C-alpha positions in Angstrom: 45.6 -6.4 -50.3 47.1 -3.9 -47.9 49.6 -5.0 -45.3 49.2 -3.6 -41.8 52.2 -1.9 -40.2 53.3 -2.4 -36.6 51.8 0.9 -35.7 48.4 -0.3 -37.1 48.6 -3.6 -35.3 49.3 -1.7 -32.0 46.4 0.6 -32.6 44.1 -2.4 -33.2 45.3 -4.2 -30.1 44.9 -1.1 -28.1 41.3 -0.6 -29.3 40.4 -4.2 -28.6 41.9 -4.0 -25.1 40.0 -0.8 -24.5 36.7 -2.4 -25.4 37.5 -5.4 -23.2 38.4 -3.1 -20.3 35.2 -1.1 -20.8 33.1 -4.3 -20.9 34.8 -5.5 -17.8 34.0 -2.3 -15.9 30.4 -2.3 -17.1 29.7 -5.9 -16.3 31.4 -5.9 -12.9 29.6 -2.7 -11.9 26.2 -4.0 -13.0 26.5 -7.6 -11.7 28.9 -7.7 -8.8 28.8 -4.3 -7.3 25.1 -4.2 -7.4 24.8 -7.6 -5.7 27.4 -6.7 -3.0 25.8 -3.4 -2.2 22.3 -4.9 -2.1 23.5 -7.6 0.4 25.4 -5.0 2.5 22.3 -2.8 2.6 20.2 -5.7 3.8 22.8 -6.1 6.6 22.5 -2.5 7.5 25.8 -1.4 6.0 25.3 1.6 3.7 27.4 2.2 0.6 30.2 4.8 1.1 29.0 8.4 0.8 32.3 9.5 -1.0 31.5 7.4 -4.0 28.2 9.0 -5.2 28.6 9.2 -8.9 32.3 8.7 -9.5 32.3 4.9 -9.6 35.7 4.3 -7.9 34.0 1.7 -5.7 34.2 -0.6 -8.7 38.0 -0.6 -8.6 38.0 -0.8 -4.8 35.7 -3.9 -4.7 37.6 -5.7 -7.4 40.9 -5.1 -5.7 39.4 -6.4 -2.4 38.2 -9.5 -4.2 41.4 -10.2 -6.2 43.9 -9.4 -3.4 42.7 -11.2 -0.2 45.4 -9.6 2.0 44.3 -6.1 1.0 42.5 -4.4 3.9 41.4 -0.9 2.9 39.9 1.3 5.6 37.6 3.2 3.2 35.0 0.3 2.9 34.0 -2.7 5.0 36.2 -5.2 3.3 35.0 -8.1 5.4 31.5 -7.5 4.3 32.6 -7.3 0.7 34.4 -10.6 0.9 31.5 -12.2 2.8 29.1 -11.4 0.0 31.4 -12.3 -2.9 30.2 -15.1 -5.2 32.3 -17.2 -7.5 31.2 -15.2 -10.6 32.1 -12.0 -8.8 35.6 -13.4 -8.3 35.8 -14.3 -12.0 34.5 -10.8 -13.1 37.0 -9.1 -10.7 39.9 -11.1 -12.2 38.7 -10.2 -15.7 38.5 -6.5 -14.7 42.0 -6.5 -13.2 43.6 -8.4 -16.1 42.0 -6.3 -18.7 43.0 -3.2 -16.9 46.6 -4.3 -16.7 46.7 -5.2 -20.4 45.0 -2.0 -21.5 47.2 0.3 -19.4 50.4 -1.6 -20.4 49.5 -1.3 -24.0 48.5 2.4 -23.7 51.8 3.4 -22.0 53.8 1.3 -24.5 52.1 2.9 -27.5 52.5 6.4 -26.0 56.2 5.7 -25.3 57.0 4.2 -28.7 54.8 6.4 -30.9 54.4 9.6 -28.9 56.1 12.9 -29.4 59.9 12.7 -29.4 60.6 16.2 -28.0 
């Protein structure tokens, strides 16, 4: 039986956290963002024009949901909060936590195992 080194364990943890982060982005975008934008469209508030195709609205909406004092001017944050459901809050927290874990691990692995020059 082979014993895994610390470098292998870090690679496995990084891969798992990447898949969790990817899943969080996909689920939050498909469930929460779609619901919020549908409700806002019914109110007459159109989605932002600057986000056609890049998907940064996913991060913006999740930050608005997780941090209640955040008031960005690029979207109607009151409408986003008004149309947020309990499962949207849970998915936003999952997205933010998985992002923090993934990026922390990624920078740690790059710092420890990256080039030394």
